[in-house]
KESEDREN-932811 format. One line per field, with one value per residue (C-alpha): x, y, z; residue in one letter; residue number from 1. Coordinates in Angstrom, 1 decimal. Layout:
# residues N
px = X / ...
py = Y / ...
pz = Z / ...
residu = A / ...
num = NUM / ...
END
This chain:
# residues 103
px = -22.4 / -19.8 / -19.7 / -17.8 / -16.6 / -14.7 / -13.5 / -14.1 / -13.8 / -17.0 / -16.6 / -16.8 / -19.1 / -22.2 / -20.3 / -18.4 / -21.5 / -23.3 / -20.5 / -20.4 / -24.2 / -24.1 / -21.7 / -24.4 / -23.5 / -25.9 / -28.8 / -30.9 / -34.0 / -36.3 / -34.2 / -31.1 / -28.8 / -28.7 / -25.8 / -24.8 / -22.5 / -21.0 / -19.0 / -15.6 / -12.1 / -9.4 / -5.7 / -2.7 / 0.8 / 1.8 / 5.3 / 7.8 / 6.7 / 3.0 / 0.6 / -1.9 / -5.3 / -5.3 / -2.3 / 1.4 / 4.3 / 5.6 / 2.6 / -0.2 / -3.5 / -6.9 / -10.0 / -13.7 / -14.5 / -17.3 / -17.1 / -19.6 / -20.7 / -22.9 / -23.5 / -22.4 / -23.0 / -20.3 / -21.1 / -20.4 / -17.8 / -14.9 / -16.8 / -17.7 / -14.1 / -13.1 / -15.8 / -14.7 / -11.1 / -12.1 / -14.5 / -12.5 / -10.3 / -7.4 / -4.4 / -4.8 / -8.4 / -8.9 / -11.4 / -12.3 / -14.1 / -15.7 / -17.2 / -20.6 / -21.5 / -25.0 / -26.4
py = -1.3 / -0.3 / 0.5 / 3.6 / 4.0 / 6.9 / 8.3 / 12.0 / 14.3 / 15.1 / 18.8 / 18.0 / 14.9 / 16.7 / 18.8 / 15.8 / 13.6 / 16.4 / 16.7 / 12.9 / 12.7 / 15.5 / 13.5 / 10.7 / 8.4 / 7.2 / 6.3 / 3.2 / 2.7 / 5.7 / 7.1 / 9.3 / 10.6 / 7.0 / 6.3 / 4.5 / 6.3 / 5.3 / 7.5 / 6.5 / 7.8 / 8.1 / 8.5 / 9.5 / 11.1 / 13.7 / 13.0 / 15.5 / 16.8 / 16.5 / 19.5 / 18.3 / 19.9 / 18.9 / 18.1 / 18.7 / 16.9 / 14.0 / 13.9 / 11.3 / 13.1 / 11.6 / 12.9 / 12.2 / 10.9 / 9.2 / 6.2 / 6.8 / 4.1 / 4.4 / 2.6 / 4.0 / 3.0 / 2.1 / 5.3 / 7.6 / 6.0 / 8.0 / 11.2 / 10.3 / 9.6 / 13.0 / 14.8 / 13.1 / 14.2 / 17.8 / 18.1 / 16.3 / 18.5 / 16.0 / 16.0 / 12.1 / 11.1 / 7.4 / 5.6 / 2.2 / 1.0 / -2.5 / -4.0 / -5.4 / -8.6 / -9.5 / -12.8
pz = 3.0 / 5.5 / 9.2 / 10.1 / 13.7 / 15.1 / 18.4 / 19.0 / 22.1 / 23.8 / 22.8 / 19.1 / 18.9 / 17.6 / 15.0 / 13.7 / 13.5 / 11.6 / 9.0 / 8.5 / 8.2 / 5.7 / 3.5 / 3.2 / 6.1 / 8.7 / 6.3 / 6.9 / 4.8 / 5.3 / 8.1 / 8.3 / 11.0 / 12.4 / 14.8 / 18.0 / 20.4 / 23.8 / 26.1 / 27.3 / 28.1 / 25.5 / 26.1 / 24.1 / 24.5 / 21.9 / 20.6 / 19.2 / 15.8 / 16.6 / 16.8 / 19.5 / 19.8 / 23.5 / 25.7 / 25.8 / 24.2 / 26.3 / 28.7 / 28.6 / 28.2 / 29.2 / 27.4 / 27.7 / 24.2 / 22.3 / 20.1 / 17.3 / 14.8 / 11.7 / 8.4 / 5.2 / 1.6 / -0.9 / -2.8 / 0.2 / 2.3 / 0.9 / 1.3 / 4.9 / 5.8 / 4.2 / 6.1 / 9.4 / 8.9 / 8.1 / 11.1 / 13.7 / 15.9 / 16.2 / 13.9 / 13.6 / 14.2 / 15.1 / 13.0 / 11.7 / 8.6 / 8.3 / 5.2 / 6.0 / 4.1 / 3.3 / 4.7
residu = M / Y / K / L / S / F / F / V / P / E / S / H / V / E / A / T / K / K / A / V / F / E / S / G / A / G / K / M / G / D / Y / D / S / C / A / W / Q / T / R / G / Q / G / Q / F / R / P / L / P / G / S / S / P / H / I / G / Q / H / G / H / V / E / Y / V / A / E / Y / K / V / E / M / V / C / S / E / E / T / I / Q / A / A / I / A / A / L / K / L / A / H / P / Y / E / E / P / A / Y / E / V / Y / R / L / E / P / L
num = 1 / 2 / 3 / 4 / 5 / 6 / 7 / 8 / 9 / 10 / 11 / 12 / 13 / 14 / 15 / 16 / 17 / 18 / 19 / 20 / 21 / 22 / 23 / 24 / 25 / 26 / 27 / 28 / 29 / 30 / 31 / 32 / 33 / 34 / 35 / 36 / 37 / 38 / 39 / 40 / 41 / 42 / 43 / 44 / 45 / 46 / 47 / 48 / 49 / 50 / 51 / 52 / 53 / 54 / 55 / 56 / 57 / 58 / 59 / 60 / 61 / 62 / 63 / 64 / 65 / 66 / 67 / 68 / 69 / 70 / 71 / 72 / 73 / 74 / 75 / 76 / 77 / 78 / 79 / 80 / 81 / 82 / 83 / 84 / 85 / 86 / 87 / 88 / 89 / 90 / 91 / 92 / 93 / 94 / 95 / 96 / 97 / 98 / 99 / 100 / 101 / 102 / 103
END
Protein backbone atom coordinates (compact mmCIF):
# COMPACT_ATOMS: atom_id res chain seq x y z
CA MET A 1 0.00 0.00 0.00
CA TYR A 2 0.97 3.62 -0.54
CA LYS A 3 -0.16 6.95 0.81
CA LEU A 4 -0.59 9.60 -1.86
CA SER A 5 -0.63 13.22 -0.70
CA PHE A 6 -1.09 16.20 -2.97
CA PHE A 7 -1.67 19.94 -2.79
CA VAL A 8 -4.41 21.45 -4.95
CA PRO A 9 -6.08 24.87 -5.13
CA GLU A 10 -9.49 25.10 -3.50
CA SER A 11 -11.11 25.70 -6.89
CA HIS A 12 -10.04 22.24 -8.15
CA VAL A 13 -10.04 20.06 -5.04
CA GLU A 14 -13.24 18.12 -5.78
CA ALA A 15 -12.52 17.53 -9.47
CA THR A 16 -8.97 16.39 -8.71
CA LYS A 17 -10.08 14.03 -5.93
CA LYS A 18 -12.77 12.58 -8.22
CA ALA A 19 -10.21 11.83 -10.94
CA VAL A 20 -7.81 10.17 -8.49
CA PHE A 21 -10.63 8.15 -6.88
CA GLU A 22 -11.74 6.97 -10.34
CA SER A 23 -8.20 5.65 -10.93
CA GLY A 24 -8.66 3.29 -7.97
CA ALA A 25 -7.12 5.29 -5.11
CA GLY A 26 -8.86 5.90 -1.80
CA LYS A 27 -10.17 2.35 -1.21
CA MET A 28 -10.09 0.89 2.30
CA GLY A 29 -11.83 -2.45 2.85
CA ASP A 30 -15.49 -2.07 1.90
CA TYR A 31 -15.21 1.72 1.42
CA ASP A 32 -14.09 3.94 -1.43
CA SER A 33 -13.57 7.68 -1.90
CA CYS A 34 -11.67 7.73 1.42
CA ALA A 35 -9.45 10.77 1.99
CA TRP A 36 -8.25 13.24 4.57
CA GLN A 37 -7.93 16.90 3.62
CA THR A 38 -6.80 20.05 5.36
CA ARG A 39 -7.03 23.64 4.15
CA GLY A 40 -3.95 25.83 4.12
CA GLN A 41 -2.11 28.42 2.11
CA GLY A 42 0.35 27.58 -0.63
CA GLN A 43 2.84 29.94 -2.18
CA PHE A 44 5.04 29.96 -5.27
CA ARG A 45 6.76 32.35 -7.67
CA PRO A 46 6.51 31.55 -11.38
CA LEU A 47 9.93 31.79 -13.03
CA PRO A 48 10.68 32.67 -16.66
CA GLY A 49 9.77 29.76 -18.91
CA SER A 50 6.84 28.66 -16.74
CA SER A 51 3.19 28.73 -17.78
CA PRO A 52 1.41 29.48 -14.49
CA HIS A 53 -2.28 28.68 -14.07
CA ILE A 54 -2.38 31.40 -11.40
CA GLY A 55 0.00 34.33 -10.88
CA GLN A 56 2.57 36.26 -12.87
CA HIS A 57 6.24 35.67 -13.60
CA GLY A 58 8.50 37.03 -10.88
CA HIS A 59 5.75 37.65 -8.31
CA VAL A 60 5.07 35.46 -5.28
CA GLU A 61 1.51 34.15 -5.37
CA TYR A 62 -0.45 33.00 -2.31
CA VAL A 63 -3.29 30.53 -2.91
CA ALA A 64 -5.90 28.83 -0.71
CA GLU A 65 -5.06 25.16 -1.21
CA TYR A 66 -5.91 21.79 0.27
CA LYS A 67 -3.56 18.99 1.19
CA VAL A 68 -5.36 15.76 0.30
CA GLU A 69 -4.16 12.36 1.54
CA MET A 70 -5.40 8.90 0.59
CA VAL A 71 -4.24 5.31 0.41
CA CYS A 72 -3.55 3.58 -2.85
CA SER A 73 -2.74 -0.03 -3.73
CA GLU A 74 0.42 -1.20 -5.45
CA GLU A 75 -1.67 -2.00 -8.55
CA THR A 76 -3.14 1.49 -8.91
CA ILE A 77 -0.47 3.95 -7.67
CA GLN A 78 0.86 4.73 -11.16
CA ALA A 79 -2.65 5.30 -12.53
CA ALA A 80 -3.47 7.51 -9.53
CA ILE A 81 -0.41 9.71 -10.16
CA ALA A 82 -1.27 9.95 -13.87
CA ALA A 83 -4.88 10.91 -13.02
CA LEU A 84 -3.64 13.51 -10.54
CA LYS A 85 -1.37 15.12 -13.14
CA LEU A 86 -4.15 15.21 -15.76
CA ALA A 87 -6.81 16.67 -13.45
CA HIS A 88 -4.63 19.14 -11.56
CA PRO A 89 -4.62 22.70 -12.93
CA TYR A 90 -0.96 23.44 -12.13
CA GLU A 91 1.84 22.89 -14.60
CA GLU A 92 3.90 21.22 -11.82
CA PRO A 93 1.57 19.71 -9.19
CA ALA A 94 3.17 19.06 -5.81
CA TYR A 95 2.62 15.54 -4.50
CA GLU A 96 4.22 12.95 -2.24
CA VAL A 97 4.13 9.15 -2.29
CA TYR A 98 4.96 7.05 0.77
CA ARG A 99 5.20 3.27 0.91
CA LEU A 100 3.24 1.91 3.86
CA GLU A 101 4.84 -1.08 5.56
CA PRO A 102 2.69 -3.69 7.32
CA LEU A 103 3.29 -4.16 11.04
